Structure formats: C-alpha cells, structure tokens
C-alpha positions in Angstrom: 12.0 19.6 0.9 10.7 17.4 2.5 10.3 12.8 3.5 8.8 12.1 -0.1 11.4 13.7 -2.2 14.6 13.0 0.5 14.0 10.0 2.5 12.9 7.5 -0.5 16.0 5.3 0.1 16.7 2.3 2.2 19.5 4.7 3.9 16.2 7.1 4.3 14.0 4.8 5.2 16.9 3.6 8.5 17.6 7.7 9.5 13.8 8.4 10.2 13.5 4.8 12.3 17.0 6.6 13.8 14.8 9.4 14.3 12.0 8.3 15.7 13.7 6.8 18.5 16.2 9.6 19.2 12.4 11.5 19.7 10.3 8.7 21.5 13.6 8.6 24.0 13.1 12.4 24.2 9.4 12.4 25.1 9.9 9.3 28.0 12.3 11.6 29.4 9.8 14.5 29.5 7.3 12.1 31.1 9.2 11.3 33.6 10.5 15.1 34.4 7.1 15.4 35.0 5.6 13.1 37.2 8.5 14.2 39.1 7.9 17.6 39.5 3.8 16.1 40.1 5.3 14.6 42.8 7.3 17.1 43.9 4.6 19.4 44.1 2.5 17.2 45.8 5.1 16.5 48.6 6.3 20.2 48.7 2.4 21.3 49.1 1.7 18.7 52.1 4.6 19.8 54.0 3.5 23.1 53.0 -0.1 22.7 55.0 1.7 20.3 57.5 3.5 23.5 58.7 1.1 24.9 58.9 -1.2 23.5 61.0 1.8 22.7 63.7 2.0 26.7 63.2 -2.0 27.3 64.0 -1.6 24.7 67.0 1.4 26.9 68.6 -0.3 30.1 68.0 -3.5 28.9 69.8 -1.2 29.1 72.9 0.6 32.1 72.1 0.3 34.3 75.5 -0.5 37.7 73.3 -2.8 37.1 70.1 -2.8 40.5 68.8 0.3 41.1 69.8 1.4 43.0 65.5 4.2 40.4 65.6 1.9 37.5 65.8 -1.0 39.2 63.4 1.8 39.2 60.7 3.1 35.8 61.4 -0.7 34.1 61.4 -1.2 36.6 58.0 2.0 34.4 57.3 0.8 31.0 57.9 -2.9 31.4 57.1 -0.8 32.5 53.2 1.3 29.5 53.5 -1.7 27.3 53.5 -3.4 28.9 50.3 0.1 28.7 48.9 0.1 24.5 49.9 -3.6 24.2 48.6 -2.6 26.6 45.0 0.4 23.8 44.9 -1.7 21.1 45.5 -4.2 22.3 42.8 -0.8 23.1 40.3 0.0 19.1 41.0 -3.3 18.0 40.0 -3.9 20.5 36.9 -0.3 19.1 36.0 -1.4 15.2 36.1 -4.5 15.2 35.0 -3.5 18.1 31.4 0.2 18.0 30.6 1.1 14.6 31.8 -1.9 12.7 31.0 -2.0 14.5 26.9 1.6 13.3 26.9 1.5 9.8 27.9 -1.1 9.4 25.3 1.2 11.3 23.1 3.8 8.5 23.1 1.4 6.0 22.4 0.5 7.7 19.2 3.7 7.7 18.9 4.9 4.5 19.4 2.3 3.5 17.5 3.0 5.2 14.2 6.2 4.1 14.6 4.9 0.4 14.3 2.4 1.6 11.6 5.1 3.2 9.6 7.7 0.4 9.2 5.4 -1.9 8.8 3.8 -0.6 5.6 6.7 0.5 4.5 8.2 -3.5 5.2 5.3 -3.4 3.0 5.6 -2.5 0.2 9.2 -3.3 -0.3 8.0 -7.3 0.2 4.8 -6.1 -2.1 7.3 -4.5 -4.9 9.8 -7.5 -4.8 7.5 -9.5 -5.2 5.9 -7.8 -8.3 8.5 -6.4 -9.9 11.7 -9.2 -9.2 10.2 -12.8 -7.7 7.2 -12.8 -10.4 8.8 -11.6 -13.6 11.8 -14.5 -12.9 9.2 -17.3 -12.1 7.7 -16.4 -15.0 10.8 -16.3 -16.9 12.3 -19.2 -15.9 8.9 -20.9 -17.1 8.7 -19.3 -20.4 12.6 -20.1 -21.3 11.3 -23.7 -19.9 8.7 -23.9 -22.9 10.7 -21.9 -25.4 13.1 -24.7 -24.9 9.9 -27.3 -25.1 8.7 -25.6 -27.9 11.8 -25.7 -29.7 12.5 -29.7 -29.2 9.2 -30.2 -30.5 9.9 -28.0 -33.8 13.0 -30.1 -34.4 11.1 -34.0 -33.6 8.0 -32.7 -36.2 10.9 -31.4 -39.2 13.3 -34.7 -38.4 10.2 -37.2 -38.4 9.7 -39.2 -41.6 6.8 -41.9 -40.6 3.3 -40.5 -41.3 2.4 -41.8 -37.9 5.5 -40.6 -36.2 5.4 -37.2 -37.7 1.2 -37.3 -36.8 2.2 -37.7 -33.4 5.3 -35.3 -33.4 2.8 -32.4 -34.8 0.3 -32.8 -32.3 3.2 -32.5 -29.5 4.2 -29.1 -31.0 1.2 -27.8 -31.3 0.6 -28.5 -27.7 4.1 -26.8 -27.2 2.9 -23.8 -29.4 -0.3 -23.8 -27.5 1.7 -23.3 -23.9 4.0 -21.0 -24.7 2.1 -18.7 -26.8 0.0 -19.0 -23.9 2.0 -18.2 -21.5 3.7 -15.4 -23.5 0.6 -13.5 -22.9 0.9 -14.2 -19.3 4.2 -12.7 -19.1 3.2 -9.6 -21.1 0.8 -9.0 -19.4 3.0 -9.7 -15.9 5.9 -7.3 -17.3 3.1 -4.6 -17.6 1.7 -4.7 -14.1 5.2 -4.7 -12.3 5.9 -1.6 -14.1 2.9 -0.1 -13.2 3.3 -1.3 -9.5 7.3 0.4 -9.8 5.5 3.3 -11.0 3.4 3.6 -8.7 5.1 2.4 -6.3 8.7 5.5 -6.3 6.2 8.2 -7.3 2.6 7.5 -5.4 3.0 5.2 -2.7 6.0 5.5 -1.2 6.4 9.3 -1.2 2.8 9.2 -0.1 3.7 7.0 3.0 7.0 9.5 3.7 4.4 12.6 3.4 2.0 11.2 5.8 4.5 10.4 8.3 5.8 13.7 8.4 2.2 15.8 8.7 1.7 12.9 11.7 5.1 14.2 12.8 4.6 17.8 12.5 1.7 17.3 14.1 2.8 15.3 17.4 5.1 18.2 17.5 2.4 20.9 17.2 0.8 19.3 20.3 4.1 18.7 22.0 4.2 22.3 21.7 1.5 22.9 23.2 1.6 20.7 26.4 4.7 22.1 27.0 3.6 25.4 27.3 0.3 24.2 28.9 3.0 23.1 31.9 4.7 26.1 31.8 1.6 28.0 33.1 1.0 25.9 35.2 4.2 25.5 37.0 4.8 28.8 36.9 5.0 31.1 39.7 5.8 34.4 40.5 8.8 35.4 42.2 11.6 37.8 40.3 13.9 34.7 39.6 11.4 32.7 38.9 10.1 34.4 36.7 13.0 34.8 34.5 13.7 31.4 33.9 9.9 30.6 33.3 10.5 33.5 30.6 13.3 31.9 29.4 11.6 28.4 28.5 8.5 29.9 27.5 10.6 31.6 24.9 12.1 28.0 23.9 9.4 26.1 23.8 8.3 29.5 21.7 10.9 29.0 19.6 9.4 25.6 18.2 8.1 25.1 15.0 6.3 22.4 13.6 7.2 23.4 9.9 10.7 23.8 10.0 11.2 20.8 12.7 13.1 18.4 10.7 14.6 20.9 8.6 18.1 19.9 10.0 17.6 16.6 10.0 16.5 16.2 6.3 19.8 18.4 5.7 21.9 15.9 7.5 20.5 12.6 5.8 18.1 13.6 3.0 19.5 11.7 -0.5 18.0 11.4 -3.5 15.9 8.7 -4.2 17.4 5.3 -5.1 15.0 3.7 -7.6 15.8 1.0 -9.0 15.5 0.4 -13.1 11.8 -0.2 -14.2 11.2 -4.3 -15.7 11.0 -4.0 -19.1 10.4 -7.4 -21.6 13.7 -9.9 -22.0 14.3 -10.1 -25.1 17.0 -13.2 -24.4 14.3 -15.0 -23.7 12.9 -15.0 -27.9 16.2 -16.4 -29.1 15.3 -20.3 -29.0 11.5 -20.0 -29.2 9.2 -18.9 -31.8 9.0 -15.5 -33.7 7.3 -13.4 -31.3 6.9 -9.9 -30.6 8.6 -8.9 -27.7 6.1 -6.8 -25.4 2.8 -7.6 -27.6 -0.1 -10.4 -27.4 -0.4 -13.0 -29.4 -3.6 -13.0 -31.1 -3.7 -16.1 -33.6 -5.6 -19.4 -34.1 -4.0 -21.1 -30.7 -4.7 -18.3 -28.0 -7.9 -15.8 -29.3 -10.3 -17.6 -26.8 -7.5 -17.8 -24.5 -7.0 -14.2 -24.8 -10.8 -13.5 -24.7 -11.5 -15.6 -21.2 -8.5 -13.7 -20.0 -10.6 -10.1 -21.3 -13.2 -11.7 -19.1 -10.8 -12.4 -16.0 -9.0 -9.3 -16.5 -12.5 -7.1 -16.3 -14.1 -8.9 -13.9 -11.4 -7.9 -11.7 -11.2 -4.5 -12.9 -14.7 -4.3 -12.0 -14.2 -5.4 -8.4 -11.3 -2.8 -8.6 -12.6 -0.2 -9.2 -15.6 -0.7 -6.6 -13.3 -1.0 -3.8 -11.4 2.2 -5.5 -14.5 4.1 -5.1 -15.2 2.1 -1.6 -11.9 3.9 -0.3 -12.7 7.5 -1.6 -15.5 7.6 0.1 -14.3 6.4 3.5 -11.0 9.1 2.8 -14.0 11.7 2.0 -15.7 11.0 5.5 -12.7 11.1 7.6 -11.9 13.8 6.2 -15.2 15.8 6.7 -15.4 14.5 9.9 -11.9 15.4 11.5 -12.5 19.2 9.8 -15.9 19.3 11.6 -13.8 18.1 15.2 -11.0 20.9 14.3 -13.3 23.6 14.4 -15.2 22.0 17.8 -11.8 21.3 19.7 -9.4 23.6 21.2 -6.0 23.4 20.3 -4.6 22.8 23.4 -7.1 19.7 22.6 -5.5 18.2 19.6 -4.1 15.4 21.1 -7.3 14.3 21.0 -7.7 14.3 17.1 -4.0 12.3 16.2 -6.1 8.8 16.2 -8.7 10.1 14.3 -6.2 12.1 11.6 -3.7 8.7 11.3 -6.5 6.7 10.3 -6.6 9.0 7.6 -3.5 8.8 6.3 -4.0 5.6 6.8 -7.0 5.3 4.8 -5.3 7.0 1.9 -2.3 5.2 2.0 -5.4 2.3 1.1 -6.8 4.3 -1.3 -3.2 4.6 -3.2 -2.9 0.7 -3.5 -6.7 0.4 -4.7 -5.6 2.9 -7.3 -2.6 0.9 -8.0 -4.0 -2.3 -8.0 -6.6 -0.6 -11.1 -4.0 0.9 -12.9 -2.3 -2.5 -13.5 -5.5 -4.1 -14.2 -7.2 -1.3 -16.5 -3.2 -1.3 -18.1 -4.2 -5.0 -19.2 -7.5 -4.3 -20.5 -6.1 -1.8 -22.9 -3.4 -4.7 -24.1 -6.3 -7.2 -24.2 -8.5 -4.7 -25.6 -6.5 -3.5 -28.4 -5.1 -6.7 -29.8 -8.7 -7.8 -30.2 -9.9 -4.4 -31.8 -7.2 -5.0 -33.9 -8.4 -8.6 -34.9 -12.1 -7.1 -35.5 -15.1 -9.7 -36.8 -12.2 -11.3 -39.4 -10.3 -14.9 -38.6 -7.6 -14.5 -36.5 -3.8 -14.6 -38.2 -3.1 -18.7 -38.7 0.3 -20.1 -37.1 2.4 -20.0 -40.6 4.4 -23.1 -39.9 0.9 -24.9 -39.8 -0.7 -22.8 -42.5 1.6 -25.6 -45.1 -0.3 -28.6 -42.8 -3.8 -27.2 -42.8 -4.9 -28.4 -46.3 -3.2 -31.5 -45.5 -4.7 -32.2 -42.7 -8.0 -31.1 -42.7 -9.7 -33.0 -45.0 -8.8 -36.5 -42.6 -12.0 -36.2 -40.2 -10.7 -35.9 -36.3 -7.5 -35.4 -37.2 -5.5 -33.9 -34.2 -4.6 -30.9 -35.4 -7.9 -29.7 -36.0 -9.1 -30.7 -32.1 -6.5 -28.3 -30.8 -8.6 -25.5 -30.3 -8.2 -21.8 -31.6 -7.5 -23.8 -35.1 -10.6 -24.3 -36.3 -13.0 -20.6 -38.0 -15.2 -18.8 -36.5 -18.1 -20.4 -38.8 -17.1 -23.5 -38.2 -17.7 -23.0 -34.5 -20.5 -21.5 -34.5 -19.5 -17.6 -33.6 -21.3 -14.6 -35.4 -19.0 -12.1 -33.4 -16.3 -12.1 -31.9 -17.3 -12.3 -27.0 -15.2 -9.6 -26.5 -17.4 -7.5 -28.6 -20.3 -7.2 -26.3 -17.9 -7.5 -23.1 -16.6 -3.8 -23.2 -19.7 -2.5 -23.5 -20.7 -4.4 -19.6 -17.1 -4.6 -18.3 -17.8 -2.1 -16.0 -21.1 -3.7 -15.2 -21.5 -6.9 -14.8 -19.4 -9.4 -14.3 -21.4 -12.6 -16.0 -19.7 -13.3 -19.1 -21.6 -13.6 -22.4 -23.0 -16.8 -23.0 -20.8 -18.9 -26.2 -22.1 -20.3 -29.5 -23.5 -24.4 -28.2 -22.4 -25.7 -31.6 -19.0 -28.1 -31.2 -17.0 -29.7 -33.5 -17.1 -33.1 -34.3 -13.9 -34.0 -32.4 -14.4 -32.3 -29.3 -14.2 -35.2 -27.1 -10.8 -35.8 -28.0 -9.8 -31.8 -28.3 -10.9 -31.6 -24.8 -8.9 -34.9 -23.2 -5.5 -33.6 -25.6 -5.9 -30.1 -24.0 -6.2 -31.7 -20.7 -3.8 -33.2 -20.4 -0.9 -30.9 -21.8 -2.0 -28.0 -19.3 -5.0 -29.4 -16.9 -6.9 -26.8 -18.2 -8.3 -23.8 -21.1 -9.3 -20.6 -18.9 -6.9 -18.3 -18.3 -6.9 -19.1 -14.3 -7.3 -21.9 -11.9 -10.6 -23.5 -11.4 -12.1 -21.9 -14.4 -14.8 -24.4 -16.4 -12.7 -25.6 -19.5 -14.6 -23.8 -22.4 -15.7 -25.5 -25.8 -14.3 -25.4 -29.0 
C-alpha cells in the first residue's frame, strides 16, 4: 500500500494537496511554539539573573555573612545564577538547533508542495495534449482529407472529356497523396499516444507519487529527530517535569515514518482511474480509400515520405537516446553523492540532505520523461522499419485505382500523373537500393541522411510546383528541403 498504487486518481491528488496543507499548518504551529519557548526561556533566564544580582547586593550589606542561613541562601542564589546561565544556553541551543532546522524543514516542505503540484499539472497537460488534443486534431484533418479524396474520386469518375479527365485525375492523385501521408501521421500519432498513455499511468504518475511518499517519509523522519532534540534540550530534572517530558518523549518515539500515512491511505485510497487508451478510429475509413487501420501505407505515392519520416524519426531517436544517457548519468551522480553524504552526516543533520534528495527525485522524474520520449520514437521507428523491410529492394506497391491509367498515360511525355513523387520506378529514378537500408546501420551513430541519387525525371519542375502548390513540402516536417523525384 503506497501513494503510487492508491492515489493515482484525481480524488487522490486532491487528498494529497489537502494533506500537504494540513501538515504545513501543523509545522507552522510547531515553529511558533518553539519560538515562544525560546522567548520564554530567555526572559525567564533574564529574570533569574536579575534576581541573583539583587540578592547579591543585599548579601553584601548583610551584618552576618557567616551565618548558616546566609551561607545557605548565598549557595541558593549562586545556583540560581548557574540555573539562569543554563536556561540561557538552552534557549540559544533551541534557537540554533531545533527551531532553525524546523524553519528549514518548512521551506523544503513548501517547495515540495509547489514542485509536486506543478509536476502533476504538467503530466496531466502532456497526457491531455498527446492523448486527446493532438489525436482529435489529426482525426479532424483525416476526415477532411477523406472527404476531399472521395469528392475528387467522384469527379474523376464522372469526367467525360479528356482534358477534364486529366485535370480531375491530377486533383485525385494529389488528394490521395495527402490522404495517405496524413494516414501515416495519424498511425504514428496513435502509437505515440498509446506509449505516452502507458508510461503516464504505469511509470511517470506512479513514480511521481512514489517519490512524493519517500520525501514525505524522510521529512517525517527529520521532524522526529527535531522533536527529540527539542525535548532533550528543554527537558528539566524535576520529578513532575520528568514525568511530563517522558510522556512527550514517548509520544515522539512512537513516530514511525514508514507507517505515518497508513491511516491517510486507508481513508482516501482508491483504485487508479485509468481512462481507456486511444485506438485507431476505424470510422475514419468509411469515406476514404481501402486502408488498413493502424497500418502504415507504403506504396508508390508514399514511399519517399515514409523514407523521409524514417530519417527524421531516426535523428530524433538519436537525440532522445543521448538525453536518456545524460539523465541516467545525472541520476547516478546524485545517488553517489547522497550515499557519501549520508555516511558522513549525523542522523540529526538529515535535514541538510533534503534538498539533494528532492533533486534526485526530480532527476528520476526527468529520466522517466526522457525514457517515454525514447520509447515513443523507438516504437515509431519500428513501425517504419518493419514496413520498409517488408518492401525490401523491390518496387513499392501500386495504387490500385491508378494501375489502369498508367498504361494509357505512360506514353505521354510530361504527363501530370508521372510527375507525382513516388509514381516512377526506382530504376527510372536512378536508385539502386532503398535509402532506409543505409539508415538502419547508422541510426544511432549519425544523424546525417544518406545521399540521394542526382537523377531526376523529365518532369521535375512540373512535379515540384505541383506538390508545392498542394501541400507546401514533400518532407515529413516543416522546414525540410524538398527532395527531388
């Protein structure tokens, strides 16, 4: 039973925030109590010192300083002065010891509350963006492209004149290319959302709550040491005071950080509220082409965009892997430093290590985020690589609806259909082997893409202007240079 398994729901998050507020109020009350005790001890020590000085002046004027009563009283007043010095020293020890440490603990607790709240909100926003907003945007664009493709297909089928039919075919080909390319983006987005959903509910959110519980328990352990030190310094030797302080000491001894939150968990614990994971919306295919749900489309229209996407994802995966290694090194370094400092730090000085402990937990959370990004990119790379391996060195599959037209249009030089990227064979483009083959061997060593063949088709300029007018770029991301046929 712990935070990571019992408090993953929004209700659990609200309960944690309420608990943190209540504990901060309790710590503030303790600090005011100790500050008042320091003030009272100082005032009491000052009064005892003033009384001792007054009585010393009276003794100096006494007529019988050698009387047993005077000597006894002189000893009493002398011990009172010693008592005032002891109480003054106790007050200073309380101020520089337990009270100072408690103030530092409160600041660390406030910082932990702020960090946890911000991190929880960030995780929820990232999940909402990846799992809902981005997917809904892709689905909306998918529907629009599917409608455009269906409309272009109807116009193409209804066209009777050769000129109108050629123009309709060009529009239909462009709409198909856009649809297939966006279909691939949607498949990759769904896969990324699935991985993010899995990491969020199985690793990142439970990890955040687990680190929060560990830090809370460590702070409870620190508070226990502070209270025990406070009671040792402020303890008096009178029988009745000893009994009272023994009761207070027993109460402080009963504090167990490992069981501190068991009652809280029993009251507010609940099953994790994990929403359904996103899946490919097959209703998007009702008005579109005959596409396989969740499968990348690799054909004569998309082969180059898939290869470009493979290059981009491989580069991003290299960066993500380097980020993971860097964060792992940071975590290892913090763990080593913390172990060394724990060995050389007195248990009552553990409060000095809270900042480093919190830094370690934040580094672990950052590592989980980096691992999630790496896993998403690796999953996307595997999808792309598997599809490209299935293709091998052969020609990409033809689009079925365009097969019948290719024989009638291939003899026409500069025909728009042959100018669309991906419609010419690899031998016509001058490509000996697929570009992704060389990318696989260097996916984690170099981010530079392999060189492309300099050969271009006779309709290069027309193809480039056609594709630029339809989508602005042939690359997988904005800002990439347009690659030739």
